[in-house]
Each structure stands twice: as C-alpha cells, then as structure tokens.
C-alpha positions as CSV (number, residue, x, y, z in Angstrom):
1,M,152.5,23.2,274.5
2,P,150.0,20.6,276.1
3,Y,147.5,19.1,274.2
4,Y,144.1,21.3,275.3
5,D,146.3,24.5,274.1
6,E,146.8,23.6,270.5
7,E,144.1,25.4,268.1
8,Y,142.4,22.2,266.2
9,K,139.7,22.9,263.6
10,E,136.6,21.2,262.3
11,V,138.1,19.4,258.9
12,R,135.4,21.5,256.2
13,F,135.0,18.3,254.0
14,D,131.8,20.0,252.4
15,I,133.9,22.5,250.7
16,Y,137.2,20.4,250.3
17,C,136.1,17.4,249.3
18,S,134.4,18.3,245.8
19,Q,138.2,20.2,245.0
20,C,140.4,17.4,245.5
21,V,141.9,15.1,242.8
22,R,140.3,12.4,244.8
23,E,136.6,13.3,244.6
24,K,135.5,10.5,242.5
25,E,137.2,7.8,244.6
26,P,135.2,5.7,246.8
27,E,135.3,6.8,250.5
28,S,136.3,3.5,251.5
29,D,139.8,3.8,249.5
30,D,142.9,4.2,252.0
31,K,143.3,8.3,251.5
32,C,139.8,8.6,251.4
33,H,139.4,6.8,254.1
34,E,142.0,8.6,256.3
35,C,140.9,11.6,256.1
36,L,137.0,11.0,256.8
37,S,138.6,9.2,260.0
38,N,140.0,12.6,260.8
39,P,137.6,15.6,261.2
40,L,139.8,17.7,263.5
41,N,143.2,19.5,262.2
42,L,145.6,21.4,263.7
43,Y,145.3,25.1,262.9
44,S,143.6,24.1,259.6
45,E,140.4,23.3,257.7
46,K,141.7,21.6,254.9
47,P,141.6,17.4,255.3
48,I,144.8,15.8,255.7
49,N,145.4,14.0,252.5
50,F,143.7,16.9,250.5
51,K,145.3,17.8,247.1
52,E,143.9,20.6,244.7
53,K,142.6,19.5,241.6
54,E,144.5,21.3,238.8
55,K,142.5,24.3,236.6
C-alpha cells in the first residue's frame, strides 16, 4: 500500500505519558526522546515506546 493510504494517527502524549513507566525520566532520555520525536503513529494514538505502569 502506498504511504498516503496508511492511517496515521496523532500520538496522544497528554494521555499516555502520565501512564507510562518512564514518566519521571527526563525528556532527553533515549526512550522518551524517541517517543517525543514521533508525533504520528500508524493505526494507534499510543507513543511508540509506551509501557504502561503496573497498577
């Protein structure tokens, strides 16, 4: 499929960052920086390195 037919979604950092295990890490950390550098994600609003905190 061509690139323009793909369904990219805007990443919802406002929702997912506070639920991520890396929430307290600096934005310059490799995993956080990689997430923040990718504001679009294919088929998902979740950041690419999102890992949910255990409840």
